[in-house]
Structures are given as structure tokens and as C-alpha cells.
C-alpha positions as a printed NumPy array, in Angstrom:
array([[-11.123, -26.349,  15.048],
       [ -8.735, -28.816,  16.584],
       [ -9.092, -29.045,  20.31 ],
       [ -7.289, -30.165,  23.422],
       [-10.494, -30.119,  25.459],
       [-14.029, -30.633,  24.251],
       [-15.551, -27.165,  24.155],
       [-18.46 , -26.56 ,  21.762],
       [-19.315, -22.904,  21.343],
       [-22.943, -22.389,  20.434],
       [-24.821, -20.064,  18.136],
       [-28.453, -19.071,  18.688],
       [-30.883, -21.671,  17.408],
       [-31.668, -21.27 ,  13.719],
       [-34.979, -19.758,  12.711],
       [-37.246, -22.272,  11.008],
       [-38.588, -21.615,   7.493],
       [-41.983, -19.917,   7.725],
       [-41.285, -18.336,  11.098],
       [-42.884, -14.892,  11.434],
       [-40.64 , -11.949,  12.289],
       [-42.738,  -9.129,  13.636],
       [-46.037,  -8.485,  11.888],
       [-44.909,  -8.193,   8.287],
       [-42.048, -10.588,   7.506],
       [-41.338, -14.317,   7.413],
       [-38.227, -16.467,   7.242],
       [-37.924, -18.177,   3.867],
       [-34.703, -20.16 ,   4.377],
       [-31.193, -20.118,   5.857],
       [-28.597, -18.789,   3.445],
       [-25.275, -18.981,   5.236],
       [-23.241, -18.313,   8.368],
       [-20.683, -15.675,   9.211],
       [-18.684, -14.794,  12.32 ],
       [-21.232, -13.787,  14.932],
       [-23.998, -13.847,  12.314],
       [-26.531, -16.002,  10.547],
       [-27.871, -14.997,   7.139],
       [-31.415, -15.719,   5.945],
       [-33.673, -15.017,   3.015],
       [-36.917, -13.402,   4.208],
       [-40.084, -12.228,   2.483],
       [-43.357, -10.38 ,   3.112],
       [-45.649, -12.902,   1.474],
       [-47.685, -13.824,   4.559],
       [-47.93 , -10.853,   6.921],
       [-49.715, -11.471,  10.222],
       [-51.153,  -7.957,  10.326],
       [-54.286,  -6.777,   8.549],
       [-52.464,  -3.901,   6.841],
       [-49.43 ,  -3.907,   4.546],
       [-46.248,  -1.95 ,   5.111],
       [-44.676,   0.103,   2.322],
       [-40.957,  -0.648,   2.312],
       [-40.276,   2.543,   0.417],
       [-41.535,   5.072,   2.975],
       [-42.374,   2.891,   5.994],
       [-46.137,   3.564,   6.011],
       [-47.688,   0.636,   7.929],
       [-51.339,   1.468,   7.415],
       [-52.055,   0.503,   3.811],
       [-55.113,  -1.734,   3.344],
       [-54.266,  -5.385,   2.841],
       [-55.313,  -5.34 ,  -0.812],
       [-53.922,  -1.894,  -1.704],
       [-51.862,  -1.974,  -4.953],
       [-49.963,   1.213,  -4.077],
       [-48.936,   3.011,  -0.901],
       [-51.503,   5.588,   0.18 ],
       [-48.688,   7.879,   1.369],
       [-45.906,   7.745,  -1.262],
       [-47.812,   6.152,  -4.179],
       [-45.173,   3.454,  -4.709],
       [-46.324,  -0.049,  -5.719],
       [-46.808,  -2.508,  -2.863],
       [-45.413,  -5.804,  -4.079],
       [-44.242,  -9.138,  -2.754],
       [-40.583,  -8.74 ,  -1.863],
       [-37.577, -10.636,  -0.586],
       [-34.915,  -9.414,   1.801],
       [-31.477, -10.373,   3.014],
       [-31.598, -10.819,   6.769],
       [-28.529, -10.731,   8.983],
       [-28.978, -11.885,  12.585],
       [-26.198, -10.721,  14.931],
       [-25.638, -11.459,  18.579],
       [-23.28 , -10.53 ,  21.441],
       [-21.371,  -7.287,  20.747],
       [-22.229,  -7.387,  17.039],
       [-25.329,  -5.194,  17.516],
       [-23.923,  -2.139,  19.278],
       [-25.144,   1.413,  19.465],
       [-22.827,   2.466,  16.631],
       [-24.616,   0.161,  14.195],
       [-27.952,   1.69 ,  15.187],
       [-26.56 ,   5.167,  14.534],
       [-25.281,   4.076,  11.124],
       [-28.611,   2.455,  10.215],
       [-30.504,   5.602,  11.203],
       [-28.629,   7.534,   8.49 ],
       [-30.205,   5.289,   5.788],
       [-27.35 ,   6.086,   3.399],
       [-28.336,   5.868,  -0.252],
       [-25.209,   4.995,  -2.24 ],
       [-24.45 ,   2.531,  -5.032],
       [-21.74 ,   0.845,  -2.952],
       [-23.632,   0.645,   0.365],
       [-26.545,  -1.641,   1.149],
       [-27.981,   0.062,   4.227],
       [-30.42 ,  -1.831,   6.472],
       [-34.032,  -0.788,   5.965],
       [-35.42 ,  -2.383,   9.138],
       [-33.832,  -3.252,  12.496],
       [-35.614,  -5.614,  14.839],
       [-34.511,  -6.907,  18.251],
       [-35.363, -10.551,  18.868],
       [-34.166, -11.869,  22.235],
       [-30.341, -11.769,  22.14 ],
       [-30.178, -11.086,  18.411],
       [-30.285,  -7.927,  16.328],
       [-32.047,  -8.557,  13.014],
       [-31.119,  -6.286,  10.098],
       [-33.159,  -6.501,   6.882],
       [-31.555,  -5.401,   3.602],
       [-32.664,  -5.026,   0.011],
       [-31.673,  -7.96 ,  -2.186],
       [-30.302,  -7.809,  -5.73 ],
       [-28.438, -10.133,  -8.114],
       [-25.539, -10.484,  -5.711],
       [-23.696, -13.172,  -3.783],
       [-22.381, -13.176,  -0.236],
       [-18.613, -12.823,  -0.508],
       [-18.257, -14.974,   2.613],
       [-19.551, -17.887,   0.486],
       [-17.398, -17.164,  -2.58 ],
       [-14.288, -19.322,  -3.072],
       [-10.976, -17.677,  -3.836],
       [ -9.845, -16.518,  -6.305],
       [-12.321, -14.173,  -7.951],
       [-12.085, -13.328, -11.625],
       [ -9.627, -10.448, -12.   ],
       [-12.188,  -8.064, -13.519],
       [-14.713,  -8.863, -10.779],
       [-12.006,  -8.329,  -8.191],
       [-10.836,  -4.958,  -9.528],
       [-14.344,  -3.612, -10.118],
       [-15.342,  -4.744,  -6.654],
       [-12.357,  -3.098,  -5.012],
       [-13.102,   0.209,  -6.73 ],
       [-16.758,   0.29 ,  -5.673],
       [-15.92 ,  -0.783,  -2.117],
       [-13.431,   2.092,  -1.894],
       [-16.215,   4.416,  -3.077],
       [-18.47 ,   3.038,  -0.348],
       [-15.833,   3.594,   2.325],
       [-15.364,   7.183,   1.143],
       [-19.111,   7.729,   1.444],
       [-19.022,   6.373,   4.995],
       [-16.219,   8.797,   5.836],
       [-18.29 ,  11.679,   4.472],
       [-20.807,  10.868,   7.206],
       [-18.217,  10.375,   9.939],
       [-18.469,   6.567,  10.038],
       [-15.381,   4.548,  11.006],
       [-15.287,   0.823,  10.226],
       [-14.146,  -1.525,  12.965],
       [-13.023,  -4.167,  10.482],
       [-13.68 ,  -5.315,   6.925],
       [-14.078,  -8.994,   6.094],
       [-15.843, -11.162,   3.522],
       [-18.955, -11.09 ,   5.716],
       [-19.29 ,  -7.361,   5.024],
       [-19.394,  -7.579,   1.221],
       [-21.937,  -8.47 ,  -1.436],
       [-20.403,  -9.155,  -4.835],
       [-22.167,  -8.738,  -8.195],
       [-21.383,  -8.456, -11.882],
       [-20.937,  -4.697, -11.863],
       [-19.064,  -4.304,  -8.612],
       [-19.472,  -4.956,  -4.916],
       [-21.406,  -3.385,  -2.046],
       [-20.762,  -2.976,   1.654],
       [-23.423,  -4.41 ,   3.933],
       [-24.008,  -5.554,   7.523],
       [-21.069,  -3.482,   8.707],
       [-19.184,  -3.557,  11.996],
       [-18.951,   0.092,  13.033],
       [-16.286,   1.301,  15.434],
       [-17.405,   4.906,  15.696],
       [-19.927,   7.414,  14.319],
       [-18.313,  10.839,  14.7  ],
       [-21.181,  12.949,  13.434],
       [-18.913,  14.978,  11.174],
       [-16.995,  14.414,   7.964],
       [-13.7  ,  12.565,   8.34 ],
       [-10.782,  14.362,   6.683],
       [ -9.274,  12.396,   3.756],
       [ -5.871,  12.288,   5.479],
       [ -7.202,  11.159,   8.843],
       [ -5.355,   7.995,  10.019],
       [ -8.586,   5.979,   9.778],
       [ -8.448,   6.553,   6.   ],
       [ -5.123,   4.726,   5.743],
       [ -6.537,   2.025,   8.033],
       [ -9.45 ,   1.609,   5.623],
       [ -7.035,   1.246,   2.689],
       [ -5.137,  -1.402,   4.647],
       [ -8.312,  -3.326,   5.439],
       [ -9.518,  -3.211,   1.836],
       [ -6.116,  -4.265,   0.509],
       [ -5.903,  -7.213,   2.907],
       [ -9.42 ,  -8.337,   2.009],
       [ -8.869,  -8.157,  -1.755],
       [ -5.503,  -9.886,  -1.471],
       [ -7.284, -13.077,  -0.384],
       [ -9.166, -13.218,  -3.676],
       [ -6.355, -12.56 ,  -6.176],
       [ -5.183, -15.495,  -8.35 ],
       [ -1.738, -16.292,  -6.975],
       [ -0.014, -16.048, -10.361],
       [ -1.325, -12.517, -11.039],
       [  1.848, -10.98 ,  -9.637],
       [  1.05 ,  -7.359, -10.486],
       [ -2.368,  -7.502,  -8.838],
       [ -0.919,  -9.277,  -5.801],
       [  1.693,  -6.532,  -5.502],
       [ -0.912,  -3.754,  -5.748],
       [ -3.155,  -5.062,  -2.975],
       [ -0.16 ,  -6.055,  -0.847],
       [  1.016,  -2.462,  -1.099],
       [ -2.369,  -1.325,   0.204],
       [ -2.423,  -3.957,   2.965],
       [  0.919,  -2.803,   4.416],
       [  0.029,   0.891,   4.373],
       [  1.534,   1.835,   1.034],
       [ -1.25 ,   4.317,   0.28 ],
       [ -1.736,   7.361,   2.524],
       [ -5.534,   7.142,   2.345],
       [ -8.418,   5.298,   0.739],
       [ -8.977,   8.012,  -1.89 ],
       [ -5.403,   7.643,  -3.149],
       [ -5.797,   3.875,  -3.267],
       [ -8.979,   4.194,  -5.326],
       [ -7.358,   6.666,  -7.701],
       [ -4.301,   4.457,  -8.184],
       [ -6.54 ,   1.431,  -8.653],
       [ -8.281,   3.061, -11.603],
       [ -4.987,   3.644, -13.416],
       [ -3.678,   0.214, -12.463],
       [ -6.763,  -1.568, -13.809],
       [ -6.697,   0.462, -17.034],
       [ -3.087,  -0.533, -17.783],
       [ -3.215,  -4.123, -16.538],
       [ -2.784,  -6.873, -19.119],
       [ -4.957,  -9.708, -17.815],
       [ -3.874, -13.278, -18.445],
       [ -5.145, -16.698, -17.506],
       [ -3.815, -18.67 , -14.557],
       [ -1.324, -21.413, -15.39 ],
       [ -1.408, -23.325, -12.13 ],
       [ -4.836, -23.659, -10.597],
       [ -5.879, -23.428,  -6.963],
       [ -9.02 , -22.498,  -5.053],
       [ -9.903, -22.129,  -1.381],
       [-12.979, -21.587,   0.762],
       [-13.331, -21.293,   4.535],
       [-16.612, -21.385,   6.467],
       [-17.462, -20.734,  10.095],
       [-19.697, -23.827,  10.046],
       [-23.115, -24.255,  11.65 ],
       [-22.311, -24.173,  15.371],
       [-19.202, -22.118,  16.038],
       [-19.567, -18.383,  16.616],
       [-16.269, -17.49 ,  14.905],
       [-13.898, -18.923,  12.31 ],
       [-10.528, -19.931,  13.751],
       [ -9.245, -21.468,  10.501],
       [ -6.8  , -19.565,   8.303],
       [ -5.304, -20.243,   4.905],
       [ -2.948, -18.559,   2.47 ],
       [ -1.024, -18.982,  -0.746],
       [  1.9  , -17.245,  -2.361],
       [  4.024, -17.584,  -5.479],
       [  7.68 , -17.287,  -4.459],
       [  9.672, -16.923,  -7.654],
       [  8.662, -20.112,  -9.431],
       [  7.609, -21.968,  -6.262],
       [  3.95 , -22.175,  -5.251],
       [  3.227, -22.267,  -1.532],
       [ -0.104, -23.285,   0.054],
       [ -0.891, -23.135,   3.788],
       [ -3.825, -24.148,   6.014],
       [ -3.925, -23.681,   9.801],
       [ -6.655, -24.49 ,  12.324],
       [ -6.663, -22.614,  15.627],
       [ -7.309, -24.797,  18.63 ],
       [-10.588, -24.544,  20.514],
       [-10.282, -24.635,  24.289],
       [ -7.2  , -22.485,  23.946],
       [ -7.057, -18.695,  23.709],
       [ -7.152, -16.688,  20.463],
       [ -7.262, -19.614,  18.064],
       [ -8.044, -17.256,  15.202],
       [ -4.947, -15.168,  15.952],
       [ -2.802, -18.292,  16.294],
       [ -3.804, -19.688,  12.899],
       [ -3.48 , -16.288,  11.193],
       [ -0.048, -15.777,  12.773],
       [  1.056, -19.215,  11.593],
       [ -0.021, -18.588,   7.992],
       [  1.533, -15.132,   7.871],
       [  4.8  , -16.308,   9.427],
       [  5.086, -19.353,   7.176],
       [  4.571, -17.367,   3.97 ],
       [  7.041, -14.686,   5.074],
       [  9.735, -17.145,   6.202],
       [  9.285, -19.368,   3.146],
       [  9.75 , -16.369,   0.847],
       [ 13.304, -16.09 ,   2.154],
       [ 14.222, -19.708,   2.777],
       [ 12.73 , -21.762,  -0.065],
       [ 14.403, -19.971,  -3.007],
       [ 17.802, -20.812,  -1.474],
       [ 17.246, -24.551,  -1.776],
       [ 17.689, -24.793,  -5.571],
       [ 15.159, -27.662,  -5.411],
       [ 17.644, -29.937,  -3.63 ],
       [ 15.73 , -32.4  ,  -1.386],
       [ 18.016, -32.116,   1.643],
       [ 17.944, -28.326,   1.467],
       [ 14.155, -28.289,   1.028],
       [ 13.661, -30.475,   4.088],
       [ 15.916, -28.255,   6.166],
       [ 14.226, -25.074,   4.896],
       [ 10.722, -26.345,   5.671],
       [ 11.806, -27.41 ,   9.149],
       [ 13.117, -23.889,   9.742],
       [  9.911, -22.367,   8.349],
       [  7.764, -24.399,  10.756],
       [ 10.119, -23.666,  13.656],
       [  9.815, -19.938,  12.954],
       [  6.014, -20.221,  12.947],
       [  6.088, -22.224,  16.173],
       [  8.123, -19.506,  17.887],
       [  5.715, -16.822,  16.605],
       [  2.7  , -18.66 ,  18.062],
       [  4.566, -19.213,  21.34 ],
       [  5.213, -15.464,  21.512],
       [  1.53 , -14.828,  20.85 ],
       [  0.656, -16.986,  23.859],
       [  2.54 , -14.605,  26.135],
       [ -0.105, -11.956,  25.468],
       [ -3.005, -14.285,  26.28 ],
       [ -4.48 , -15.365,  29.589],
       [ -4.321, -18.961,  28.359],
       [ -1.861, -20.606,  25.942],
       [ -2.766, -20.706,  22.269],
       [ -2.032, -23.147,  19.481],
       [ -2.801, -24.176,  15.927],
       [ -2.35 , -26.99 ,  13.456],
       [ -0.468, -26.44 ,  10.204],
       [ -0.162, -27.962,   6.737],
       [  2.294, -26.529,   4.19 ],
       [  2.514, -27.629,   0.547],
       [  5.352, -26.311,  -1.631],
       [  5.366, -27.105,  -5.368],
       [  8.286, -26.551,  -7.749],
       [  7.923, -26.061, -11.536],
       [  9.314, -29.523, -12.236],
       [  6.407, -31.038, -10.281],
       [  8.415, -31.758,  -7.155],
       [  6.124, -31.22 ,  -4.159],
       [  6.873, -31.258,  -0.441],
       [  4.579, -31.329,   2.573],
       [  5.216, -30.182,   6.132],
       [  2.516, -30.662,   8.739],
       [  1.843, -30.717,  12.457],
       [ -1.477, -31.456,  14.179],
       [ -4.582, -32.944,  12.578],
       [ -5.246, -30.772,   9.546],
       [ -4.688, -32.965,   6.518],
       [ -3.517, -33.225,   2.935],
       [ -5.04 , -35.713,   0.481],
       [ -4.166, -36.699,  -3.067],
       [ -7.011, -37.152,  -5.53 ],
       [ -6.012, -39.328,  -8.487],
       [ -8.36 , -41.178, -10.843],
       [-11.262, -40.482,  -8.504],
       [ -9.507, -42.05 ,  -5.502],
       [ -8.711, -40.204,  -2.293],
       [ -5.361, -40.997,  -0.689],
       [ -4.097, -39.416,   2.591],
       [ -0.704, -37.725,   2.372],
       [ -0.42 , -36.889,   6.086],
       [ -0.916, -38.721,   9.378],
       [ -2.495, -36.876,  12.318],
       [ -0.503, -36.031,  15.408],
       [ -3.356, -37.01 ,  17.695],
       [ -4.192, -39.426,  20.502],
       [ -6.558, -41.476,  18.348],
       [ -3.997, -41.757,  15.522],
       [ -1.575, -43.223,  18.05 ],
       [ -4.315, -45.714,  18.956],
       [ -4.748, -46.585,  15.266],
       [ -1.022, -47.206,  14.912],
       [ -1.152, -49.406,  18.014],
       [ -3.97 , -51.453,  16.462],
       [ -6.571, -50.37 ,  19.016],
       [ -8.759, -48.439,  16.539],
       [ -9.443, -48.416,  12.834],
       [ -9.331, -45.18 ,  10.828],
       [-13.102, -44.651,  10.809],
       [-13.364, -45.422,  14.501],
       [-10.71 , -42.811,  15.145],
       [-12.726, -40.192,  13.244],
       [-15.776, -40.607,  15.487],
       [-13.906, -41.268,  18.758],
       [-14.888, -38.799,  21.546],
       [-11.213, -37.879,  22.049],
       [-10.437, -37.434,  18.358],
       [ -9.622, -33.776,  18.968],
       [ -6.808, -34.362,  21.476],
       [ -3.53 , -33.414,  19.796],
       [ -0.072, -34.656,  20.696],
       [  1.694, -32.019,  18.617],
       [  0.733, -28.545,  17.474],
       [  2.264, -25.147,  16.828],
       [  2.599, -23.135,  20.018],
       [  3.292, -26.066,  22.318],
       [  6.298, -25.662,  24.649],
       [  9.673, -26.597,  23.226],
       [ 10.73 , -27.211,  19.64 ],
       [  8.302, -28.164,  16.896],
       [  8.61 , -31.629,  15.363],
       [  6.689, -31.566,  12.067],
       [  6.482, -34.374,   9.536],
       [  8.268, -33.273,   6.347],
       [  8.013, -35.49 ,   3.295],
       [  8.215, -35.382,  -0.462],
       [  4.7  , -35.965,  -1.8  ],
       [  3.997, -38.696,  -4.343],
       [  2.316, -36.518,  -6.957],
       [  2.213, -36.27 , -10.723],
       [  0.655, -34.056, -13.37 ],
       [ -3.135, -34.152, -13.25 ],
       [ -3.321, -34.921,  -9.532],
       [ -5.363, -32.731,  -7.239],
       [ -4.238, -32.029,  -3.69 ],
       [ -6.769, -31.216,  -0.991],
       [ -5.527, -29.441,   2.138],
       [ -8.224, -29.16 ,   4.789],
       [ -9.026, -28.647,   8.441],
       [-10.725, -31.327,  10.511],
       [-14.03 , -29.532,  10.029],
       [-14.119, -31.199,   6.591],
       [-12.783, -34.707,   7.109],
       [-14.325, -34.972,  10.587],
       [-17.893, -34.621,   9.293],
       [-17.971, -37.655,   6.999],
       [-16.148, -40.923,   6.299],
       [-13.354, -40.71 ,   3.74 ],
       [-15.398, -42.962,   1.473],
       [-18.134, -40.306,   1.393],
       [-15.632, -37.499,   0.984],
       [-14.142, -39.307,  -1.999],
       [-17.537, -39.425,  -3.749],
       [-17.771, -35.636,  -3.686],
       [-14.918, -35.203,  -6.156],
       [-16.012, -34.647,  -9.738],
       [-13.335, -34.244, -12.447],
       [-15.82 , -32.182, -14.482],
       [-16.062, -29.472, -11.8  ],
       [-13.678, -26.537, -11.846],
       [-11.808, -25.946,  -8.612],
       [-14.04 , -23.123,  -7.334],
       [-17.164, -25.242,  -7.693],
       [-15.407, -28.258,  -6.221],
       [-14.337, -26.518,  -3.005],
       [-17.851, -25.109,  -2.673],
       [-19.232, -28.673,  -2.92 ],
       [-16.809, -29.899,  -0.253],
       [-17.522, -27.118,   2.25 ],
       [-21.277, -27.291,   1.674],
       [-21.241, -31.04 ,   2.264],
       [-19.428, -30.608,   5.591],
       [-21.933, -27.965,   6.699],
       [-24.899, -30.043,   5.548],
       [-23.503, -33.011,   7.495],
       [-23.663, -31.042,  10.724],
       [-21.126, -28.232,  10.423],
       [-19.984, -28.719,  14.019],
       [-16.637, -27.084,  13.306],
       [-15.046, -24.459,  11.097],
       [-14.425, -25.837,   7.606],
       [-11.554, -24.973,   5.263],
       [-10.738, -26.611,   1.938],
       [ -7.835, -25.59 ,  -0.313],
       [ -7.628, -27.501,  -3.583],
       [ -4.637, -27.489,  -5.942],
       [ -4.293, -28.982,  -9.414],
       [ -0.771, -29.898, -10.473]])
């Protein structure tokens, strides 16, 4: 999160391993972070109470050494749970109403216990052989993606049967497994108390939300799958049931193929910020591959909207402008300048709807089939080249401390740790015309390109960042290593890493 002023948003202090929650549960370890949430693994191995609770029926009065529940006759065993801790508006009355329904469906992981602890709402869930989608790098395997989309649609339909309207649907609301995905820890807008008609407008909204979510996890060269979920994301299906039905036929007829050009991305909220204001995107435009990372600016308004607007505008404008260049350098430079200018105007327009101005950094990488690659950037998000195990910067920050480096007043490492390292001299959304750096990148076959926000490079020296790269790791594992290292080093900011192999 690039900043003009030093504002550190805080999350509630993390629970320590071994901490008792109520009379029956204990914190085992921290799993991850989400927007407005912290995720833990919990267990019932050391209850503080002299009786044991049955998690099947809720009977709290079983003797401590009882092998089965005296009420429902189910075995009483040592168990683990997923725990989501929400704060602020994340624990509203609607979520309580949803939890009280205790929906039993293959695509819904309903909370089994709610517990209020100071400003946080703790929701305990059953755990299975699943992963948090918020921690999964993009892209997912096509079969995992399609199976997951189908089961999530089934879960949304079940919610509608009980009158439940989702407020939003993001990676933090999904658990992904081998046989499909499940909804969990939901943000509920409304509980109507009656069945929602299949053609109610909220059904199309649900199809849009699911399409937009799945689109982030599609390999960029799987054009048919991209087109399907894009159709859903823009309202191409009248309701979620139609989307699910069409998805079944689409998946049955799809001829899956391996990706030719590899890329992977992962974004994390970090360890201290309440929300993620980083955005990223990719798109194949004819035979041109486009990659974008933007970092909304803390201290300004709506940083998340600014970065998302920048990514969306860049990909849309580039889809029109880049194919016209015919890979001619002068035309490419002009097209990228126009792309960034269009994004700058879009962010400026966004500021008009905010009480304070908004802004974002931007890095754009465009790669042609002949290996020609161009970079456009503004702000302090960065691009690096990784070649033969060596990390080489491809961009220079538009920041106060970078100006001090160029003036000989600071070295590069001193600039990274300087207290004013977050003060930007240029960014999208600033008054006037944008002035990005646009250059042809010195790249060749076999190189990897890392595009990242300052939440990655700001947490460790470049010499340490360089050591994290392992040529034996595939891209998904590599971006996971990078983001985990930034979080383990402090995670003071949102972290985004997008890695491309030429």
C-alpha cells in the first residue's frame, strides 16, 4: 500500500497459540489473514471445563472421560476446527440469522459455534481436506476451477432457497478441495425469511459475483473458459441456475489443454492492514499477453477502488490499443502512454465521488509472441527480471527517496527503510496528465519477470528477496514462497506478487 502520509491501519492483536476460547476450545495456530478477518486452526484437546461438549448435538454435560455423547450417542473425539475472527461490520445481525439456520449442504460450510470476544465475532467451522482460496495462487487447474464453480453455484442456490442474499463473494468466502469448493464465512446482505425466486435480480447478481471470482483463477490462455466466466461477470446469464446449467454443458464439451506461456499471481492482505488495496489482472489480447499490478494508496480514500479501477481500465483500453501497434516500438510506446492516460483519467473521475482524493500505483507488462516485452509504470510498485538466479530491477520508483538516491544522498537499501519511503512523486489519480516511464524490457527466453507491490520488496533487502527464487519451483509455489516470506517478515502492508516466465 503506497502512501502519501504514514497511516498504519491496525487489526486486533493475534491470538497466541494455546489461548483458551471459552470453556472447550483452544487456539492451535494462525492460518492466514483475509479482509476484516483472521483465520486460525483451533482444537478441543485441552478444555478448561470438567465436562466435554458434543459437537454433533451441542450437549455440554458429558463426563470428561465419556467415549460417546449421553444425548445423541455420537463418539466424542479430539477435533480441529477452522476459526474465522471478524471485526467491525463483519459480524452483523444477518450473519447470526444465517448461522442459526445451520444449513446442511455439500457446498456450504455453516458455522457450528459463534462466540463474541471483545470486538471480534468468532465463527468455528468443521475442517476437511480443503484449502483457503484466499491463500491459493492463480491460476487454478481447469478441472478444479470448473468443479469448484459448479458446487459454489449449487451452494448459492441453496442459500436462495432459504432467503439468504450474499453481500459479496470473494476468495475469503471459499474453501477449495479436490472434489469441488464450499462457501464459508459468508458476508450476508439480507435474510428474507422466504425462498428467493430464481429470476429475482439478486440471482443475476450472484451469477455476476461468481463469474468475476472464477475469472481471477482461469489460466489466461484458456480462451473459452475466460469467455464463459466473463460472460457471467458482465451479466450474460439471467440467473445463477442458468449459469450452473450452462456450466455443466460447457465443462462436458471443453477440450482442456496445457498452458503455453506461464504466469501466476497471489495477493495477500498482510498481517496488519484490515483490507487489501492491491489489485492485479492479466489478459491475452490476440497474441499479446498483458499483466497489470496496482497498489491503492493508503492515507487516500478508496485505495481498493482506485487500484481495481486502474487494472480494469488498463486491460480494457489495451485490448483496443495494443493490437493496432503491429509490434512497432514507436506505436507500442504511444499506445501504452494512452493506456496509462486513460487509467489516470478513470482514477481522477473516481476521486470526484470520494470525500478525499484517491490514487494508485501501476505497473503494466505487455509481451509479444516474438519475445518483445514493454513496461509502463508509475509510482513505486516494481518489476524485476530474474535471470540465472540474479534479481535485476526493471523499474525505478517515482518516490521522494528514489530522488534522494539519484542525488547521491541515500543508497538503495537506505531508501527502502527510510521513514519517508512511501511518499510518492507520481501516481495515477494525481492532478494533471500522467507521466509514466515506458521502456522496452531487456528480456530473453527463460527469464522470469516479477511484478510486485511495495508490500513485497519493502519487507526485505533485495539480496534476501533474490535468495527466495528457486528454478526448481513452479510458478504457483514460487509466488506462494514470496508472499509468505513478506508476511513472515512483518507483513506491514498488502502484498502482491505476479510472476511471468517468458
